[in-house]
N, C-alpha and C positions, 0 to 999 in steps of 0.2 A: 504494500500500500504506500503510495507516494505521498509524502507530506508536502504542504503548500510551499515550503521554502526551497524545494528542489526544482521548481518550475520557474524559469527565468523569462522575462518579457522578451519578445522578439525585437531586435534593434529597429528603431524608428528613424528613418532617414530624413534629412532636411528637405528633400524634394517631396516627401509625403507630408511632412509637417506643414508645408506651406498651404495645404488645403484646409488646415484646421486653424481655429482661433478667431473669434469675433467677440467684440465687447457688447455686453448687455447689462445695463444697470450696474455698471462698475464691477462686473464679474466676468471671468472668462467663460465663453460658451463654445463648445466644440461644434463646428459646422461639419455635418456628415454628408458625404457625397457617395454616389453609388459605387458598387464594387468594380464595375467595368472601367470606371475612371481611375480608381486607385490601384487596381490589380491586387487587392488584398481582401480582408474578410468582411467587406460591406456588401449589403444586399440592394439590388435594384428594386424600385418600388413595386414591380410586378411579382416579385418573388415572395413566397411564404416564409414567415419567421417561425422557426422551430424553437420552442422554449422548453427548458427544464425548470420545474418548480422545486426549490429547496425550502422545505417547510410547507406542508400541504394542508395543515389544519389552521383554524383560527384566522387571523389576519392574512397569513400566507395563502390560505385557500381562497380568501376573498380577492387577493391580488391576482392569483392564477385565473380565476373566473373573469375578472375584468380584462385581462390580456386576451383570453380566449374570445371574449365578446367582441374584441377589436379585430379579430381575425387570426390570432396566433394559433399555431398548431402545437398542442401540448404533447410532447413526445416522451417525456420522462418525469417522474414524480419521486420525491424523496421525503420521508418523514420517519422519525424514530418511534412514533406512537401510532400504531395501526388504527386504534379506535378514534383518535382525534382526527385523523386524516381520512376516515372512511367515506365521508360525504364527497370529498374531492376525488378520491379513488373511483367511486361509483360513477361520478360524472364523466370521467375520462378513462374508461375501461381499457382502451388500447395503449395507454401510456405505460411504459416499463416502470416498475416500482423498485425503489431502493431504500435502504435505511441509512446508508453512509454516503454523504454527498461526495466524498473523495472518490469512491468507486464509481458513482454516477458520472462524474466529470471525466474520469479516465476512460470508461467504457463508451460513453455517448459523445466523446469529443468531436467526432466527425459528423454526428447527427444533429447537433444543436447549434444555434446561432446566438442564443441568449439565455440568461438565467434570471429568475426572480427569487430573491432571498427574503423569506418571511419567517425567520426563526427567532428564538430568544436572542437578546443583544450580544451575548458572548460568542455566538456563532457567526455573526454578521461579517466580521473581518476575515476569518479563515475561509469561509465559503466564497465571499466576493472576490478576495484577492486571488484565489486559485482560478476562478473563472476569468478574471481580467487577464491574468498572466497566460491564459490559454487563448486569448483573443476574443472572448465572449462579451457581448453587451450585458450590462447588469442593471436590474432594478432592485434596490435594496431598501427594506423598511428602515424607518428611523428608530433610534439614532443610528447614524451610518456605522458607528463602531462602538465598542465597549470601553476603549481607552483613547487618550489623546494621541499616543504614538501610532496606534492603528489608523486613526483618521488621517494623519500626515502621510503614512505609507500608502494608503489607498488613493489619496489625492494624487500623489506622484505617479503611482502605477497606472492609474486610469489615463492621465495625461500622456504618459509615455506610450501606452498601448494604443491610444487613439480610439478606444471603444466608446459606445454610447452608454451613458450612465444617468441614473435618476434616483434620488432618495425619496422615500415614500412619505413626504410631508405634503399631502394633497392640497392644502390651502395655498401653497405657493402659486398654484395655477388659477386661483379663484379671482373673481372680480374685485372682492374687497382688498386683496393684496395690491392690486394695481391702483385702486382709488387711494389707498393709504400712501403709496409712493407719490402719486400725482399731487395730492393735497399738500403733503409735507414739502415736496420739492418746489411747489408753486408758492411757498411761504404763507399758506393760509393761516397757520397758527404761529407763525414767526419762527425764531430760532428755538429748536428743541434741545434742552439741556438736561432733561430728566425724563426717565421712562420707568413705569411700573408694569411688571408682568407677573401673572399669577395663574395657579391651577388649583382645582378642588381635590386633585389627587394627593395622597393615596385615599384618604377618607374611607368610603365604603367599597373602594375598588380592589384593594389588596392590603394586607397588613404590613406595617413597618414599625420599628421600635420594639421588636420582639426578639427573643433569644433563639438560638439554634435548637431544634427538637432533639430529644434524647432517645425517642423510640426508633426502632429499626424494623418497620413493617416490610413484608415481602413486596418485591417489585411486581407490578401487574404484568401479566403474561404478554400483553400487547405492546409493552414499552421496553425499548432497549436503553437501559439506564446509563450504561457506559458511554454510548454514543450521544445521549442527551447531555451528559457532562462535557463531552468534547474536550476543549482546552482547559476547563476549570479543574481545580484541585479535587481529588477524589473525596467523596463523602457518601454516606448511606442515603438511599432513596427515602423520600418522605413526601406525602401529599401536600405539605406546606410549601413545596417548590413548584410542583406541576399540577395542572397544566398552565396556570396563569399567574400564580403568586410569586413566580421567580422575579418579577420586576422589582420587588422590594429588597432583594438579597444582593449584597455587594459582588459576589462571585459570578452572578448571572445577569443582573439588570443594572440599570442606572437610576433607579428611583423615580420619583415624581418629576424631577427636573429633566432626566433623560427621556422619559416617556412623553411629556407634553411640551418641554422646552423647545423642541424642534418645530412644533406647530405654532408656538406663540412668539418666541424670541425671533423666529425667522423674519417677522414683518418689520420690527424696528431695526434688526440687523441689516435688512435689505434697504429699507427706506432711508436710513440715516448713514448707510455705508460705514457701519461701525468698525469693521475690522477686528483686530485682537485687542482685548482689554490689557491695561498695564498693571492693574491691581484687582484683587478679588478677596472678599471676606465673607465668611459664613457665620450665621447664628442659627442655632437649632435647639429643639427640646432635648432634655438631658436623660431621657429614659435609657437604662442600661449602663449608665456611668456610676461609679462608686462615689459615695458622699465625700466631698473634699478633694477628689482626684479626677483628673481628666482621663479616665480609663474608659474610653467610649466604646460602645457596642458597634463593632465593624462587621457583624453578621448581616444586619439589616440597616437600611437608611432610617433616619429619625422620623418621628411621626409628623413633624412640621419643621420647616426651615425658612430662613430668609438669606438670600445671597446678594451681596452688594458688589456690583461691577463698576469700575471706572474706566472709561474709554477716552483716550487723549484726543485733542483737536485733529481733524482730518482736513487739511487745506483750509478753506474758508469756513468749515463747519466747526462749531464750538465743542468743547469737551462734553461728554454725556455721562451722567450717573444713572445706572440701571439697577433696579432692585427686583429680585425674584422672590415670590411668596408661594408656599404650598401648604398642604395639610389643613386648609380652611382659613389660613391667613390671607388678608387682602389689604390693599391701600384704602385709605379713607375715601368716602364719597366726595367728589369735588363740589365745592360750594355752588358752582354754576349749574349743576345737574338739575334739570327740571324734575318736579315732584313726581311725575308719572314715569320716570326713567330710573334705572339702576344699573350699576356695573354688572356685567355677566359673571357667571361662576368661574369661567376661564377666559382670560383676555389680556389686553394691554391698554395702558393709559399713557398718553404722551403729554408732557407739560411744555408748552411753548410760550414765547414772549408775548404773543397776541391772543392766545387761546389754548384750548386743550382738545384732544381727540381720544376716543376710545373705540375698541372693537373687541369682538369675541375671539375664541380660539379659531385657528385656521384663517384669521383675518376677517371673520364674519361681521357683516353689518357695521362698517365704520361710521362713526357719528362725531360731529364737532360740537363743542360748547365754548362760549354761550350760543344760544340758539340763533342769535343775529348773524352768525357766520354761515349758517346753513344755505342761505340763498347764494352766497358767494361760492360755496363749494360746488353747487350745481353748474356754475359757469366755467369751472376750470376744465380746460380741454383734456381729452383722453390721448395722451402722448405715448403710452406704453402699449405695445401690441398685446391684444387679448389672447389668452391661451385657448387652444382647441380642446384642452382637458389634460390633466396631469398624466394620466395613463396613456392617453392618446399621443401626447408629445413624445414620450419615450418610444412607443410602438412605431410611430411614423418615422422618427429619426433612425431607428434600426433599419427601416426600409429605404433610407436615404432621402427622406423628405423632412426638411426643417431641422430643428435642433431642440434640445432640452434646456430648460432654464435652471432647474435645480440639480444640474449635473454635479459630479463630485468636486469639480473645481470651485464651485460655490458652496455645496453642502459640506465639504470637508472642513474648511475654515469655520463655517458656522457651527458645525458639530464640535469643533475644538472649543469654541466659546462656551457652549452648553456644558461640555465635560470638564472645563476648568472649574465651573461651579461645583460639580461633583467632587473634584479633587479637593476643593476648599473645605468640604465637609469633613475631611480627615484632620483638619486643624481648626475647629470652630473657635471663633474669637480672635484669630490671627489674620492680620492683613498680609496677603501674599503678593509679592512683587513678581510679575510674570514676564519672562523674556521669550516672546513668541518665536523669534528667529532661531533661538537655540533650544526651544522647548524645555525650559527649566524654570523652577522657582529660585530666584536669586537670594532671597533672605531666609529661606527655610530649606536648605539643600536635602535634608532628610526626607522630604516629601517627593523628591524626584524619582524615587524608586516606584512610585505609584503612577507616574506618567505612562509607564508601560506595565507589564505584568509577566509573570512566569507562565509558561504553557506546558501542559503535559506532553510527553514525547509523542511525536507523530502529528501534533496539532500546531506546531510553531508557524509563525509568519515571518 
């Protein structure tokens, strides 16, 4: 069985590179042209896209169905849990089934053009990187990776390979995302120097702030537990981890911030061209810590947290302070908010010199306050091309038509910003100084071990 670090990207010549690279909203977007032009792995619009689905249950199954609905041919499916994947298996009975994505990619290399990755967070990078290094287009659920280092590796690998990529934060293709950009860039609310972003997760979605279970129940017959663990350290099976509660565990997920941050932070990151923060500081609830000692529980994420980011000035744009809230915490209701309106349970609030703006998760229903600004908002021209659909962008680009906007060249750096907040949770109350170019914390070097992680043998990237 070949590990992902044994497959190297094919050299990408300068003559081929000249066909790639266009700027969209201050981020690189790979322009994809048909295979007959490049003489490599791209598909002409008339050709069928053969897709392998890695992670066939839950959200992964939903992604596979969307791609199939757009005309993709689902030729192979992979899941470690036969019961969870049963619905997708039944819908695509001709697709070859696998439990190990590494075997799938090795055996189906000549039969597939692209993969969709809809697994728990800790599998995203190993599966996506192996596919990219084999020249396959990749649609990967958010967050793009489990660690900061993985995000940087995948960003570089995708650029070098020249494949079509898209991260699954569907709101990036929504109308609200474009209105947010256009209103802010038109100066409707003035200079934005403060942003608040929040989520109601974990709440009733999954538990956090709990200890590792001590029971060792039998592994269900339909589940391959060793493959489910993948690169993560060995531990006994428990239903506290699967099929969905893994999000709250450090070894497998990225908590509420990793789950929803890519849907919510995406919009201020895009509209304000934030780039990398220079400092970040976490505050969180203290369950699991010992009285008088900072002996934090690093089995699960805290029940609630606040993450404070500072972004430096970007050209003519002023510095921005961004605060993340989760676990039921939220910013205060703006004084200008009409009595019949309220902040959504997941969303973003922008504080500008002339007004304020808020929207829901995925950029939903942006609105400006005070209400006197709303007529002016209607008059702002629509200068950003509208998306044909987040899934459709990726599928069409795989066929040589158009480009993706949330490709890894954009999604990778944005994921790094999200995961830097996750890293800060390892040192609550400490202001961390971040050197993005070197990918290291400069004032707390002991934290740099968590920029990456150790992998079990055979799962390295």
